[in-house]
Steps between C-alpha positions, in 0.01 A plus 500: 500500500831620621626579831838634422736774421531855400446564133239234458144600432206400708312348211656233274591614156243263346207642676607856447549435128172337470408201285712443191321524175609219271381660185667830554795589271844491639569862436180611642537278793842648579344845489211388726741348753698812530181699560337268745802409711837618398779295650646835613200579714620620850431272794203571721696468822841411628554174677786353700780338313581283808134387531494398133829306526393318819222337296782285344568342835282185445702420184843585660421315830600147375853631404540744796788301637698525182407868469611584857817294458581690177446838675721392793776376262482834313528704816808300607644548150438875533667502842798344341523801273489726808766293666756586236541869597579379862763270364639790290523715812689232684748466211561869459525596876683168586737320257535789250566765781742251663677389172388137565491335158384172640203669661412655170501165327282367779257782463490454119420128553226592739352736254505223235323257736226758590453590133472131392253432785289797385489372149404147602224623732342700223512196274345294783218762525409465144498123523270523800219699327527394132303178510243578773402839342463339158252271689324799651453660160367166364253459793372852448455446126319173561270666760424775255428261213274277715311802628451643149364169382248498789375860441173543319462580138382849593848574640667399169255707307617807698873451527739547207714191434817695480439627855477151633803386303723782635402415856583137443833556334676836546356587843593169648857516355535841662388360833756212481772754438392716785489195744830369371690827492306805608361378834826336613711809421247733648568320828870454446574857384301638791701291742821590320427872523406486873805292593724698273397829641559351851853410388558853358390672826718260696797597291448882533166628630541841334559367157226250539245766591605693191405204273174462694382853416363410153286211644193710582479673150547162334211341702273791408603466129430127504148558639425748218654262244300209618168690476575602135668188376221268634244675268732480208575129562126413521434696180783327312391146600138573400608645168714192445184293548312711243794461250497126556135488418549688179777262395307188590183615323700605191660171466171310548318733263778526237260365225250773566767763513655381167164438345392853560841658437505641855864437587585877490219596739588206715860613508390854588292358794807301616724802468263719711499243782873438460553880509307529822698222658825666382404829661422328826824318494682819426331659794613215718860545367482874578387442858772237538758728356406786720512311825820312390667830435417633846586169668839493328588868532385591850698236693801565279508873602495409866757221443746740342440738788571215749812404313646854509420529870653150560825599317518811717460292820769259379737796435423637855568155649138471626429191279717214382556426132363153541183636652439744211567216255257273679248778527512597131512127383194431717315807359580372153371159577171666602470676161320203330243448784424870498488529120281196455218670709329647196525175310369297783218745564401482135512120499285491820235731332500298185471166701216640716320609181549158352367356828190716473435400142538129580264522790253716306433169301540264794265709717215473256254268658407179343123447506402235752469150362149475629306801370528814714118534485321371813312183417172391646490167673303348208754616244739215539342190333694174538700401191306167490176687443492377141529652158328831470699680230597857519281759679522878526266637765458875517857557401625861501851591406699835523861535435664595838684810356217613289367850535265554791133509405561317162237245407603138558651301217270206588160606656290220653594199288275201549592212277523122499699255278349162555736203565643374169356794312690750274378853540607759242538868629425759243503879526651815354847635573518614865185313608697307780540156343872456569465645854220243566719212391798626714291455813475126453874418555517797741726714288276774641289487821129576476405816696186340615278204411624143463660283241440132561657197338292183546323663795813627675569867543846559355565752770509206747769316302866596446616625166694182459186288550296720265762496222541114532135482377508776244697532165521817308594600153522877414447678173861635525696179545819529710783252447828486688863458403476117520424208282159434348460202728590710818256773390207255454575299817449813709135399482580157653859439614445128557335430171646209300622514126167360393307785671736754331425351163124497563511869599702589187244311283202671661656849438607394143858568594650156459594539131685827537666398831648182354621690200711731721874424504495314831135421511345560849844573633539803279564824690234755409694805608398806702122552488480234233570760235673225281144367442202649328205642692286203412772249609540682832123487543476131436776417745322715763183299434700178527624613832152560630353162391795266588400467869136403423376776730164491681444864380631656188513873445569616138533862411449506122772233450457460125519857389837473316410177308397484138151365425624160404723447801224644721253242370735212566571633857142543568423145394770369729391728773149352515620177660698707766208716575267207544700395807536834669311815606613780289445872462620640170520860380402499138480767222430280201198293423723197438631521858159560647368177329731308726282596796188359635374838603595862455507785758489863370685756705443880471633763735620259761170312514352177360215621283399175329558128519391245249604287204678652205196464269260631765698820562543563132131510461411683819790729588586788271830580677621137476395490137701812428808349675478181309394614158574868489127576436421846624293493815261768628736559796809543291320711247415753777 
């Protein structure tokens, strides 16, 4: 995944952490997280800060002209500040020494002009970078969002939501601040220090060399500081991602927390993570305070020594008063560039860490549009080959990050759903039903074998082409913070109002939708939590059927409905299913009876196929699943 800086780890947090367990309690999950991969885990190896920051170049390149102009303007502004001591030297050694009041006024006016020019140039620098760098941040955020949308479901099952949110918000804001301020002043202050020391040496080489003595110790100190601060910076940003995850999950799961009275344990989990982040931030503050103390104190000692020596030279007549004034004024002007070293180093490390975290996501490869498995020449059947329904041929599936040697989730699936047929998929928990369904719209990719839609291997099609033919409805319906109409039209954006009404009638959602305050234009709120579970499920079903798909995949879509609503939905669904090829996961006999045939899954295999009535009479496992009657297998 990443090719980046220092404190980053070689493996993305998601893959180290392992799959997230949805049924795990919040408190337990916080504990497991800290044991599996604490955010404070030390990095496996150090990487170059410069190498990390150079990865930002493709995003900065379009505004490089403005950035270079801003740096040049800032350097000129800094030189204006260094010009003032030379003007002071001229005033003291010239007009003041000669008693020329007109010359003093002239020198004062020149200082005013130089100071005004310096202020205007710094204002121009800010104007040059403000708008372009806001655009850079927006471009990076858009790139991250587009990439996350294209990544497979397996990626989102591994990565904590808060980690992705923190990368798309806080990390990118930090990068914008670095590009707008840190990078510019890193260049400007370096140039100012070099030019300023040149001026000091030209004024008096001995005093200049005295001020140069602390340079070597300061460079060594900065190297040590960078090594330690980079680790703390990465740890803090990862901990912030974990804390964001806790907050996000607590808000979304507030009903569960309140329902079980777990607000105290939830607060304790939050306090633990918040305390870890506080400790890391305090360590960063201690490191900053330590280097700041040395950077402030060490130059001041040598500056005081240079001042005493300079006064002695003036008293002996070896140095003019104006030269000493200019020397000390130049040295004071260099205080901010020298003192800012620690702050700029810290900002560079935090920016390089943010860059690593950004590219950890962006470097995650998107599976190829056409399946990664090599296809035989006969695999690609022309789309005009005719209606052949859905076929699974020797399909095997293993999760990419599953433990080595683990048995496959799906093991040699051979199954056909005839054109226009509805096939119910029945099996116990963990038998592989949902995984099998997810292969059809390519939410997961088959490890081996083929999935064909009307005779065409879906691995030869792009995901866009596959998903244009397939509509899905999941057992856990997801709604977005949008209107009812917008949520349903996600299934067919170009559907007209008549199609919307038809879909709502099929899912038996029309009555409650029109009873909402604004009808179909009512905002359903985040996750649709303002609606009941049955209402959300019916809207998800409407979204699946609105586009009149060629293939319909339903994962127990009626589980949250009462028996009366379920009966009405099933009656309306029969007309829809008659015109499409459908595969339906079912757990209740009423849903199974919508199907023409039934396939029984067990242990990742298809163990029986037949009609509902036939399997009830001939298959004990199926009879047990449908009626609860104890089978010989379950009895053992």
